[in-house]
C-alpha positions in Angstrom: 24.8 -13.1 20.0 27.3 -10.3 19.8 25.9 -9.4 16.2 22.9 -9.9 17.3 22.8 -7.6 20.2 24.4 -4.6 17.5 21.1 -5.2 15.4 19.0 -4.5 18.2 20.5 -0.9 19.4 20.4 0.0 15.3 17.6 -0.3 15.5 16.3 1.4 18.9 18.8 4.0 18.1 17.1 4.6 14.6 13.4 4.6 16.2 14.4 6.7 18.8 15.6 9.7 16.0 11.9 9.6 15.4 10.2 8.2 18.5 13.1 -10.1 -4.7 13.1 -7.7 -7.8 13.8 -4.1 -6.1 10.5 -2.7 -7.0 8.8 -4.3 -4.0 7.5 -3.2 -0.7 10.6 -5.4 0.7 13.6 -4.2 -1.2 15.8 -5.0 1.3 15.4 -8.2 1.8 16.8 -8.8 -1.8 17.9 -5.1 -3.1 20.9 -5.9 -5.2 21.7 -2.4 -5.8 25.4 -1.2 -4.5 24.9 0.4 -0.7 25.8 4.5 -0.6 28.7 3.6 2.9 30.1 0.6 1.9 31.7 -0.7 5.7 32.9 -4.1 6.4 29.8 -6.3 7.2 30.7 -9.2 7.3 32.1 -8.9 10.2 28.3 -7.4 12.6 25.5 -6.6 9.8 26.3 -9.8 6.9 23.1 -9.6 6.5 21.6 -6.9 7.6 20.8 -3.6 5.1 19.5 -0.1 5.8 17.7 2.2 2.5 16.2 5.3 3.1 13.4 4.5 0.3 12.5 8.0 -0.7 11.0 10.4 -3.3 11.2 13.8 -3.5 9.7 16.2 -6.4 8.3 19.9 -7.4 5.0 19.3 -7.2 2.6 21.3 -9.1 -0.9 21.5 -8.2 -4.1 21.9 -10.3 -8.2 22.0 -10.0 -10.5 22.1 -12.9 -7.7 22.8 -15.0 -7.5 26.0 -13.2 -3.5 26.4 -11.4 -3.8 25.8 -7.6 -0.2 26.5 -6.7 3.8 24.4 -6.4 6.1 23.4 -3.7 8.4 21.2 -3.6 8.2 18.6 -1.1 9.6 14.7 0.3 6.8 12.6 -1.4 7.9 9.8 0.4 10.4 8.8 2.9 10.4 5.8 4.5 13.4 4.4 6.1 14.2 0.8 6.3 16.8 -1.7 7.8 16.1 -5.7 7.4 17.8 -8.1 7.1 18.7 -12.0 9.0 20.0 -12.9 13.0 20.1 -16.5 12.0 19.9 -18.3 8.5 15.8 -19.3 9.8 15.4 -15.7 11.5 14.8 -12.3 10.0 13.7 -9.0 11.2 12.1 -5.8 9.2 11.3 -2.8 10.6 10.4 0.7 8.9 8.7 3.9 9.6 7.3 7.0 7.5 8.6 10.1 7.7 6.9 11.5 5.0 3.0 12.1 5.1 1.9 11.3 8.3 -1.5 11.0 9.6 -1.7 12.7 13.4 0.0 9.6 16.0 -2.9 9.0 17.9 -3.9 6.3 20.4 -3.9 2.3 18.4 -5.0 -0.7 19.0 -1.7 -2.5 18.3 1.0 0.0 20.5 2.6 1.5 17.9 3.1 4.2 16.3 0.7 4.6 13.3 4.0 5.9 11.1 5.3 2.4 11.5 4.6 -0.1 8.4 6.5 -2.5 9.4 7.9 -4.0 12.5 8.1 -7.8 13.0 10.3 -10.9 12.3 10.2 -14.2 10.6 10.9 -18.0 11.5 11.7 -20.0 8.6 10.4 -23.3 10.3 11.5 -25.2 7.6 12.9 -24.6 3.7 8.9 -24.5 2.6 6.9 -22.8 5.2 7.9 -20.3 7.4 6.0 -18.2 9.5 6.1 -14.2 10.9 4.6 -12.1 13.4 4.6 -8.2 14.3 3.0 -5.3 12.7 3.3 -6.2 8.1 1.6 -5.2 5.0 -1.7 -7.7 4.4 -1.6 -10.9 2.1 -3.9 -8.9 -0.4 -4.1 -10.0 -4.0 -2.6 -6.4 -5.2 0.9 -5.6 -7.5 -0.7 -2.1 -7.0 -0.1 -2.9 -2.8 3.6 -5.0 -3.2 5.2 -2.3 -5.0 7.4 -0.1 -3.2 5.1 3.0 -3.0 8.9 5.5 -4.2 7.7 4.4 -7.4 4.4 4.1 -6.7 3.4 8.7 -7.9 -0.2 7.9 -7.5 -3.1 5.7 -5.9 -7.0 3.9 -6.1 -8.8 4.9 -3.2 -8.6 1.8 -1.7 -4.9 2.3 -1.6 -4.8 5.7 -0.7 -7.1 5.3 2.2 -6.7 2.1 3.8 -5.9 0.6 6.5 -3.4 -2.1 5.5 -0.2 -2.2 7.9 -1.4 -4.5 10.2 -0.2 -6.2 13.7 -0.9 -9.6 13.6 0.7 -13.1 12.6 0.8 -15.6 9.0 2.2 -18.2 8.3 3.2 -19.0 4.8 3.9 -22.4 2.4 5.7 -22.2 -0.6 3.9 -26.3 -2.1 6.3 -25.6 -5.4 9.2 -23.6 -5.5 6.6 -21.5 -8.5 3.2 -21.5 -6.1 2.2 -20.2 -2.2 -0.2 -20.0 0.3 -0.5 -17.6 2.8 -2.5 -17.0 5.9 -2.6 -13.9 7.4 -4.4 -13.1 10.4 -4.4 -9.4 11.6 -6.2 -7.0 13.4 -8.9 -5.3 11.6 -7.8 -2.3 11.6 -4.8 -0.1 13.0 -7.3 3.0 14.9 -10.1 1.9 18.1 -13.6 1.3 17.2 -14.3 4.8 19.3 -12.4 6.5 16.4 -13.3 4.7 13.1 -16.9 4.2 13.9 -17.6 5.6 17.2 -20.2 8.1 16.4 -22.0 5.5 13.8 -25.6 5.0 14.8 -26.8 1.4 15.8 -23.4 0.1 15.4 -21.2 -2.1 18.6 -17.4 -2.6 18.8 -16.9 -6.5 18.1 -15.1 -8.2 21.0 -13.1 -9.9 17.5 -11.6 -7.4 15.9 -9.7 -9.3 13.2 -9.4 -10.1 9.6 -7.9 -13.0 8.0 -6.5 -13.0 4.2 -5.7 -15.9 2.4 -3.3 -15.9 -0.7 -2.4 -17.4 -3.1 1.1 -16.9 -5.4 1.9 -18.1 -8.4 4.7 -17.7 -11.4 4.1 -20.1 -14.9 6.5 -19.8 -18.1 9.5 -19.5 -16.2 8.2 -16.0 -14.3 6.8 -15.1 -17.5 2.8 -14.3 -15.8 2.0 -14.0 -12.2 -0.7 -14.2 -9.9 -1.2 -12.9 -6.8 -4.8 -13.5 -5.2 -6.4 -13.1 -1.9 -9.6 -13.5 -0.6 -10.0 -11.4 3.3 -12.5 -10.7 5.8 -12.4 -8.5 8.1 -14.6 -7.9 11.3 -15.0 -4.5 11.5 -17.9 -4.2 14.3 -20.4 -6.2 15.9 -22.5 -7.8 13.8 -20.6 -6.0 10.4 -17.8 -6.8 8.2 -15.6 -6.4 5.1 -14.7 -9.1 2.8 -12.3 -8.3 0.1 -11.5 -10.1 -3.2 -8.0 -8.6 -4.9 -6.6 -10.5 -7.9 -4.2 -9.2 -9.2 -2.2 -10.5 -12.1 2.0 -9.9 -14.1 3.0 -10.1 -17.6 6.9 -10.0 -17.8 8.6 -9.5 -21.2 12.4 -8.3 -21.5 12.4 -4.5 -21.4 8.2 -4.7 -20.9 6.4 -5.0 -17.3 2.0 -5.4 -17.6 0.1 -5.2 -14.0 -3.7 -5.4 -13.9 -5.5 -5.4 -10.6 -9.0 -6.0 -9.7 -10.8 -5.6 -6.3 -14.3 -6.1 -5.2 -15.0 -4.7 -1.6 -18.2 -4.9 0.4 -18.2 -3.5 3.6 -20.9 -2.9 5.8 -19.1 -0.3 8.1 -17.5 2.1 4.5 -14.0 1.3 6.2 -12.1 2.9 3.5 -14.5 6.6 5.0 -14.2 7.6 1.1 -17.7 7.4 0.6 -18.6 8.8 4.3 -16.4 11.4 3.1 -18.9 13.0 0.0 -21.6 11.8 1.8 -20.3 14.7 4.9 -20.2 12.2 7.4 -17.2 13.5 10.2 -14.6 10.6 10.8 -15.8 8.9 13.7 -19.3 8.4 11.9 -19.3 6.0 8.6 -21.7 4.9 5.9 -22.9 1.8 6.3 -23.3 -1.7 3.4 -21.2 0.4 0.7 -19.2 -1.5 -2.4 -16.3 -0.2 -4.0 -15.5 -1.9 -7.5 -11.5 -1.2 -9.1 -9.6 -1.7 -11.7 -5.7 -0.7 -12.1 -3.3 -1.2 -15.1 0.3 -0.3 -15.2 2.7 -0.9 -17.9 6.8 -0.2 -17.8 8.7 0.0 -20.8 12.2 0.5 -21.1 12.9 1.6 -24.0 16.7 2.1 -23.9 18.8 1.0 -20.6 18.2 4.2 -19.3 15.1 5.6 -19.9 12.0 4.0 -18.7 8.4 5.5 -19.0 5.4 4.0 -17.2 2.1 4.3 -17.4 -0.7 3.6 -15.0 -4.5 4.1 -16.1 -7.4 3.5 -12.6 -11.2 3.7 -12.0 -13.1 3.3 -9.1 -16.5 2.9 -8.9 -18.8 4.0 -5.3 -22.2 2.0 -4.4 -24.1 3.1 -1.1 -26.6 0.3 -1.0 -27.6 1.2 2.6 -28.7 4.6 1.5 -32.3 4.9 3.4 -33.8 7.2 0.5 -37.0 5.3 -0.9 -38.0 7.6 -3.4 -38.2 6.5 -7.6 -34.4 8.1 -7.8 -33.1 7.0 -5.9 -29.7 4.6 -7.2 -26.6 2.9 -5.3 -24.3 4.3 -8.1 -22.8 7.1 -6.2 -19.4 8.4 -8.4 -16.8 6.9 -10.5 -13.6 8.3 -10.4 -11.1 7.8 -12.9 -7.3 8.4 -13.4 -4.4 8.5 -14.8 -0.1 8.8 -14.4 1.8 8.9 -17.1 6.1 9.6 -16.7 9.3 9.5 -18.1 12.0 7.9 -16.6 16.4 8.5 -16.1 17.7 6.3 -14.5 20.9 8.4 -13.3 22.9 5.9 -11.0 21.9 2.2 -11.9 23.8 0.8 -9.3 22.4 2.9 -6.7 19.1 2.7 -8.1 18.5 6.3 -8.7 16.1 7.3 -10.8 14.7 11.2 -11.8 11.9 11.9 -13.6 9.0 13.5 -14.8 5.5 12.5 -14.3 1.8 13.8 -14.8 -1.2 12.7 -12.0 -5.0 13.3 -13.2 -8.4 12.6 -11.5 -12.1 12.8 -13.1 -14.4 12.5 -10.6 -17.9 11.9 -12.3 -21.1 11.4 -9.9 -24.2 9.7 -11.5 -27.0 12.4 -11.8 -29.0 11.4 -8.8 -25.8 11.9 -6.3 -25.7 15.7 -8.2 -29.6 16.3 -7.5 -29.7 15.0 -3.8 -26.5 15.4 -2.4 -25.0 18.7 -4.3 -22.3 16.8 -6.0 -20.6 18.0 -8.9 -18.3 16.9 -11.5 -14.1 18.0 -11.0 -10.9 17.2 -12.0 -7.0 17.4 -10.9 -4.0 17.8 -11.8 -0.3 17.2 -10.6 3.4 17.7 -12.4 5.9 16.2 -10.9 9.3 16.7 -11.8 12.3 14.9 -8.8 14.1 12.5 -8.3 13.5 8.7 -6.9 15.3 5.7 -5.2 14.8 3.1 -2.7 19.2 3.6 -1.4 20.9 2.0 0.1 22.8 3.1 2.7 24.3 -0.7 3.9 
C-alpha cells in the first residue's frame, strides 16, 4: 500500500508541475538503458521508470529552395512515468511539453497534451485489459516508433488524432502472435469543434471507433507484421474506415520497415484536404480518401554510427467534389517526402545520440487542382542538428 500511495503522489506531483525495444512509444515498460539518477528503487519504486523523451535541435528551414529562418527548438519533449503497481496491474502516464496544440474542451476531460494515461490488468499470462487514454492500435510502425526518433511524419500521423480514451483487450494466441480489439472515442475534440460548420452533418449519439490488430513474428523475429482494420463513427451516418499494414524485416545492423495505409473518410478527419481547399477548422470536406506509403531503413555501419533513411508518399483524393464539369477529377495532390539522417550514439548506456538530418517535402498538384483551386507545386526543406534521447531518469 505504501508503494501504491508513493506512486500516485509522484504522478500527481508531476502533473501539477505542468498542470520491447527502445524505439517504441512505450519506452519505459521495457527500456534497458542505464538510468541517469541512481536511487534505491527496490524500496519504493522497484518496477517504476520515469523517462524524459527529448529531441532538441537547431532548425534551419527552406521554402522552394530559399532560406527562411533558423532557430534552436525543442522538437520533442514528453515526460513519462510508467511501471507496475502489482505483478498484474501496470500504469502509464505521459504528458507532452513541446508542439502542443491549444488546450480546449476535450471529449474525455483530459488535457489535449496528455498522450497516455491508462491502467492495464493482466487477467491471465496471455490476456490483458487496458483502460484510459492510449495509443490507437493501428498497424503502423510509423505510429508506434518513439516520436523522438521521428524527424518527420506522413500526413495521417502528423495531423491525426490517435491518442484516444477507451478500452482494449490483448490476447497472445502464441508467443509470436497477438490479437487486440480496441474501442475508443472517435476524437478528442467535440463534434462542434471539428465538424460543426459542415453543411448537412449532425453529431453522432455514439461517436466511437473500433480497431482490430494482429501482430505476428516469423523466423525468430526476422520478419514481423502489424496489421489492422479500424472503423470510426465520426458523425451521424458519417464513418471513417482505415486499413493499415505494417511490415518489418530485421537482420543484424539493419532494420527495414514498410507501412501501407488506406483511409476512406466520409468526413475529412485529419483536415489536410480541407485545409488545402480553404475550409475553416470546423468545416470539413466530405468523401475523401488518403493513400500512404512509408518506408524506413536504419543501418549501423559501426557500433556507434548509424544512418536512418525514410521515404513517404501521400496521395489525396476528393471524391465528394461537387464539380460536374468534364475536367473534374478526384485526385488533388501527391506529397513526396524523404528524411536522411546521420547519427552518432554518444552514450549508449544512456541511449543518447547526436544527429544531423535533412527533411525534404515536395507537393505536386494535379492540373485540375491547379486550374480550379489555384494551387501550385511547392517544396520545403529543413536541416536539423541536435541531440535526442529517451533519457531514463530513474
